[in-house]
N, C-alpha and C positions, 0 to 999 in steps of 0.2 A: 520189223528193221528196227535192232535195236544197238544200239551205237556206243563209244566210248569216245572221247576226244581230247585234247592236251599232250602235249609232250609227255610228263609223265606217267598220268594214266595211260596213255598209250603204249608206251614204255613198260611198264608192269603189267601188263597184261599179256605182252609178249612172253616176260620173263618168267612172270607167275604160272603160265601152262592153266592157269585157274578155269580157264574154260574159250572153246575155238573161236579163232582169230577166221572168218572169212576172209577177207581180205583187209590190208591199210591203205587210205588213198591219202598223198600229200601234195603241198601244194609245189605245182612247176615253176614256180616263180620264185619259192624261198631257197638259198643256197644255204648253207652255214653248218656249223659241227650238231648244232641240239637235232638237226633234221637228218643231217649225216649219220648219226648213228643210231635212228630210227629203222633206216635205210638196212643200214647194215645189220641190223637185230632179224628185220625181216630175211633178210638174204638168207642168216646162218640157218632162224630159224624155220625152214623153207614156206614163213609166211606169201602169200600172195601181193604183189605190190601192184600201185596204181597212181599217176602223175596226172592231178587235177588240177584245173583253176579254184582260187577263191570262190570264186560265186557257185560252184560245184561243191568243195571241200562245206561252206556256209549252208546251202539248202541240203546236205546230209545232214551236217549237227545242230540243224535249226537254231545255229546261236552265231555268230560272227567269234565267241570265244574262241574257233579250235588253235590256235597254233602254228595252223599248216597244217594239220594231221588228226583224221581220221578213221577208226579203226569199224569195220562192220564183225561184229561178234554176237555168237549165240547168247540166250539170256542169260542173265544170273545162277547160278545153281546155290542155292542158299543151303545152309549147312541145317544139323537137329544140336536144336540143345547139348542133347546128349553126347555128339558129336565133341562139341566146346569143352564139355567138362572131360575129356576123353584128350583133350591136346592142351595140358598142363603145359603153360612156358613157364613156370618156374615151381618153387616147391607147396605154394597153396592156391587156387583158384582165385582168378578175378577176372569177373563179370561184368559188361555194362547193360543192364537192360533199359531202354527206350517207350516211355508208357506214352506213346503216339507225338513224336516230333514230325510235321508236316513241311518243315523248311527243307528243305533238300539241302541246301549250304548248311543246314545246323547238323544235320545227318553227317554229311561227308566229314566236318571236324568234326567231329566226335571220335569219327572210326578213326582218323588222320590220329589223334589224340593218345586212342584206343590204343592203337598199333606205337606209337611211341614210348608209349606209357609202361608196355608191359602186359596191357589185359588179352584174355585167352581169347574175347571173341565178345558182339554185341548181340545184343535181340530186342526184332523189334517186332509192332505187331502185323497183322495183315491188312485189317484195315483203320479207316478213317486217322493213315500213317502212309511217309514216302514211304516207298522202295531205295534198293539201290539204283538208279537210274543217271544217266551220263554227269547229270548236273552232277551228283553224289559222289561218282568217282573223280571228277573234275577236282569238289570240294575239299575231295578225301586225297590228295596229289598220286592215287594209283594207292594205297594203301587197303581202300577195297576191295580188289585185287590180291590178296596178303591175307586179312582178317578172317577169319569164321564172320559169318555173318547170318544169323537160325529168323527165320519166320515166322510167326509163332498165333493161333489165332485167339489167345487169350493170355492177357501178361499177368493175368491176379492166380489165375491156372499155373501158369509158369512158378511167378514167385512162389508157388507151394508145393514144385515140382522140387525147386532149387532148393527148399526147405528139407525136403523128405530125402536128397544128396547130400545130407551134411553143411549146404551153403548157408552161411548167416545173410543174410537180405538188408539195405541199408537204405531207405528213401532217403534222398536229399529235398524237402522241406523247409519252408520260411517258418510251416511253426515245431520245427523240430523242439528238442527237449534238451539237445545236448550240440556244442559245434563241432563241425566236420574235422578239424584237427583232435578235438579227445576222445575220440575210438582211437581204441587199438584194432589196424589195423591187419593184423598181423595173423590171418584167419582165411578162410576160404568164405569170401564174400562175394555178393552181387553190391553192383550200385545201382538203384532205383532212381530213372529221373522221368520229370514228365513235358508235359509238350507247353510250348508259348505260349504262356499266357494260364493256361488253363492248370499247372502243374501236377501232381498223382494225383489220378482219383482216387477219393475216397477207399473204396476196398482194396485197392492196390495199395494204398499206403497203411492201411489197420491192418494187413498181411504179412506187414513189414517186421524185420527182429526190432531195428532200429530205423530211429527217424531223428536225421543230423540236420544243422542248418551252417547257413553261412555268414557268419556276423555281417551284418552291412552299418555300413559308420555314415552313409550319404542317407540324401533323400528320398531314394527311390531304393524300392522294397525286394528287389531282386537283380539277380545276372542272368542276361539271355542264354539260357541252355548252355549250348557250345561250352563257351566260358565259364561256368558253373564246373559243369561235366570234367574240364582241365584242370581246374581249382584240384576237386576231388581225388580224381585221378592219381596226380601230380604228388599229393598227401598220400596214398597209399604205397608209390613206387617209393617216394620217402624215408617211411620208416620200415620199408620190406629190406630197402640198400643200407641203412641204419643199423639193423640186425644182424645183416648178414657180415659187416665189418667187426 
């Protein structure tokens, strides 16, 4: 059984119609405007609605952080890389490739920022990495229901596929030869970020067209992957806005 929990993720799942919603369970004890909007959304969209106790919701969500609402949904439908390439939100392609992120909170945060910064989609591997789970949906504040996410068998091969599609691939790694803000991001590009701790795999890094780094002034050599992703994604967005002006 697949679930989404939390006010924003459930609301976005209903609104986006990205996957079928079997029913939405809401806390019978809670009465406020935020939850009422979910109830109104369900009635407007024809989604089955159930009222349940908090313990029942906690059992359904497998966490106490459900905010009084849980949706039972179909399994996440992943996009293809070709779908992401064909759905450009701007003049130039802007893709985020994650090489083995395992923490669902990190993946959710990256998806949320990618959506906000104008990325076309996110690519993740099938193995040794987290997929779009309920925790990811919650951490993304529902952005995972809107932004295309592709799941691929091999990140290194996907990098080569993107290069054949004339997309410049840029790995973010502390061994980078230039700072991230020295690169001209006004090009069809894919940002490649590594897993927590391990970073980008050598084979993937060596396949990329550029390797850039975030300069670190302190004693710690790197940032959390979701923070690093946000720094670079907003530099891409900043440069592209400046060019449009």
